[in-house]
N, C-alpha and C positions, 0 to 999 in steps of 0.2 A: 277341508272341512265341508264347505256349503258348496253347491253348484247351481247352475242356472236353471230355470224352469220355464216352459213356454207359458205358463200363466201368469208369470209376475214381470212386471217393469221395473221393479226394485227387489233385490234379495231381502227377504225378512230378516231382521235381526235377531239375536238369540233373547233378547229383552223382550221383544213383541211375543215370540214364540212361548214364551214363559207366561206372559198373561194371557194368551190364547189357552195354554194347558191348565191354566188355574179355573177357567170358566167352565172346563170340563171335569174339574174336580181332582186334577192331577197335580202333583207337586214338581214335576220336572220331566225332562225327557226319560230319565231313569226310572221314573214311576210306572211300574209294570202290573198296576191292580187292573183288575178287569171292571168294566162299567157298561151298562145297559142304556136303552132309549129310557126306560122307567126312571133310571138315575138321573138321566139328563132333564127329564121333565121336574123332578123332585129340586133340583138345584138351579133351575130356570136358565139353562144353557142356551135354548134359542134367543130367548129375551136379552140375554147378556151379551150374546154375539151379536144382536141387533142394535145394541147400544156402543158398539164399537165399529160399526159397520164402515163408518167414515174412515176408520185408521187402515181396515181392510182394503178399502177403494185406493188408499196410497201405495198398496205393494201389488195388486191385481192390474192386469191389463185392461183398459177400458171395456173391450168386447167381453172378456172374461168377467168382469165385475157385474156386468148386466145378467149374466148367467147365473152365477153362484151366489149373488147376493140379494136376489130378487124372490119375495115370498119364501123366506126362511123356514125349514123344517128341521126336524132331528136328522133326518137323511142328509140333507144339504149341508148341515153344520159339521157332520162327520166328514164329509166330503172335503169340505174346507180345511178341516184339522189334518187330513190325509195330505193334502197338498203342501201344506206347510211344513209339516214334519218331515216329508220326503227330501226338502232342501238339505237337511241335516243326517240324512241316512238312516231315518226312522220310519216304520210302517205301522198304520193301524189295520190289526189283524180283526177278521170277525169270524164268529162261528155261532152256530145254533147250539144254545144250551137250555136244559130244562130247568126251570126255577120255579118251585112252588107249584109243580104240576102244569105249567105252562112252559111252551117253547119260546124263547127270548133270543134275539141277536145279542151275543156278547161281544164287546171290544176290548182290545189289549194293545197298547204301544209297545213296540220292539224295535230294537236296534238291527239294521240290517247291514252286514259286512260283505265283502266279496266273496268268502267262502260260502255265506247262505245264498246269494244270488246264482252262483254258477258253481258245479261240482268241479273239483279238481281235475286236471288234464290225465293224471294217472287213474283215477276213477272211471271216466270216460273211456280211455284206452283199453282197460281191462274189461269193459263191458261190450265192446264192439267185436262183431264176428266177421271174419274176412272169408271170402270166397275164392279160391285160386283154381282157374280154369285152364287146362292144357288142351287147347284145340288142336 
């Protein structure tokens, strides 16, 4: 289920992940609603992450905490979310979307499984072309 990550000294437990997701306005790992930086500003995501900074420090390696937990911005808290959900095989996808005539980066949480990460061997082999040379 969970795997080790180079950013953490302790593996984040699911309860803490749920707390983190709630700060982003998500109800859980299976909540696949879209959200934007504007949405994060509306619900004070950066300020709320700042309030749990000491809890975040308990998980991060000290050298990583200095990088990721200093001068928090929307971009940095998205990075924090990405790192924490990655432990449970989830990824925060981002893409540009036009909302009310303005381009905004839109985010969505998605489960990553082995099939998603790498094509099946049969698919790879069927796409390979071989050159046979008779010298």
